[in-house]
C-alpha positions as CSV (number, residue, x, y, z in Angstrom):
1,M,13.9,-34.6,-9.2
2,A,15.9,-32.0,-7.2
3,T,15.3,-28.1,-7.9
4,M,18.1,-25.6,-7.6
5,T,17.3,-22.5,-5.9
6,S,19.5,-19.5,-6.0
7,P,20.6,-17.8,-3.0
8,V,18.8,-14.6,-2.2
9,A,21.0,-11.4,-2.0
10,P,20.2,-9.5,1.2
11,N,18.7,-6.2,0.7
12,P,20.9,-3.5,2.0
13,A,18.3,-1.0,2.6
14,V,16.5,-3.3,5.2
15,N,18.1,-3.3,8.6
16,S,21.6,-3.1,7.6
17,T,24.7,-1.8,9.5
18,G,26.1,1.2,7.8
19,Q,26.4,4.9,8.2
20,C,23.4,6.9,9.1
21,Q,23.2,9.8,6.6
22,V,22.0,12.2,9.2
23,C,24.3,11.8,12.0
24,R,27.1,10.0,10.1
25,S,27.6,7.2,12.8
26,M,27.8,3.7,12.1
27,R,24.7,2.1,13.2
28,Q,21.7,-0.2,11.8
29,T,19.8,1.7,9.6
30,A,16.6,1.6,7.5
31,Q,16.0,3.3,4.3
32,V,13.2,6.0,4.7
33,T,11.4,8.9,2.5
34,L,9.8,11.5,4.5
35,H,7.7,14.5,2.9
36,R,7.0,18.0,4.1
37,N,4.5,20.2,2.4
38,V,4.9,24.1,3.0
39,G,1.8,26.0,2.0
40,M,1.7,29.6,1.0
41,L,-1.5,31.3,-0.1
42,V,-0.7,31.1,-3.8
43,A,2.5,28.7,-3.9
44,R,3.5,25.5,-2.1
45,Q,7.0,24.0,-1.6
46,T,7.5,20.1,-0.9
47,I,10.8,19.2,1.0
48,T,11.7,15.4,0.8
49,L,14.2,13.7,3.0
50,K,15.4,10.2,1.6
51,G,18.1,8.1,2.9
52,S,19.5,5.6,5.5
53,M,18.7,6.6,9.1
54,C,19.3,5.1,12.4
55,K,16.5,4.7,14.8
56,T,17.3,8.1,16.7
57,C,17.4,10.1,13.6
58,L,14.3,8.5,12.2
59,K,12.5,9.4,15.2
60,S,14.0,13.2,15.4
61,K,13.3,13.7,11.7
62,F,9.8,12.0,11.7
63,W,8.5,14.3,14.5
64,E,10.3,17.5,12.7
65,F,8.5,16.7,9.7
66,Q,5.3,16.0,11.2
67,G,5.2,19.0,13.4
68,K,6.3,21.7,10.8
69,G,3.8,19.8,8.3
70,L,0.9,20.5,10.5
71,L,2.0,24.0,11.1
72,L,3.3,25.0,7.8
73,G,1.4,22.8,5.7
74,P,-2.4,23.5,5.0
75,W,-2.0,27.3,4.1
76,G,-3.4,27.1,0.4
77,V,-6.0,25.3,-1.6
78,I,-3.6,22.4,-3.0
79,S,-1.8,22.3,0.3
80,L,-4.9,21.5,2.2
81,V,-5.2,18.3,0.3
82,V,-1.4,17.2,0.0
83,T,-0.5,18.0,3.5
84,P,-2.9,15.0,5.1
85,I,-1.6,12.7,2.3
86,Y,2.0,13.5,3.3
87,L,1.1,13.1,7.0
88,I,-0.2,9.6,6.3
89,T,2.7,8.4,4.2
90,N,5.2,9.8,6.6
91,T,3.5,7.9,9.2
92,V,3.4,4.7,7.4
93,A,7.1,5.0,6.3
94,Y,8.0,5.8,10.1
95,L,6.2,2.8,11.4
96,S,7.7,0.5,8.7
97,A,11.3,1.5,9.3
98,S,10.7,1.6,12.9
99,S,9.7,-2.1,13.0
100,K,12.9,-2.9,10.9
101,L,14.8,-1.2,13.6
102,K,12.9,-2.5,16.8
103,N,16.1,-4.4,18.0
104,A,18.5,-1.8,16.9
105,A,20.4,0.2,19.6
106,E,19.7,3.9,20.1
């Protein structure tokens, strides 16, 4: 008895060629979400960057978000807890997207 399998549609967010939403060039992109916390003594602000990025923009935005997160993040009670979480999730997102784009041209 033969079983039928339906073809699996490719996931467009994984290593697809498309327009980078940061630099607008046509390259291989991966879907990424990065977060940054800006702690203020009595308030905090969260900045989120979500989109398809090429390898060059991914690297650039990752280091921008990590640097500003380390510098501006932990200035408040809640921010002291949230900032390390964002730093870890950004690192995981970066490594995951980088592995998808490892053969992509810069």
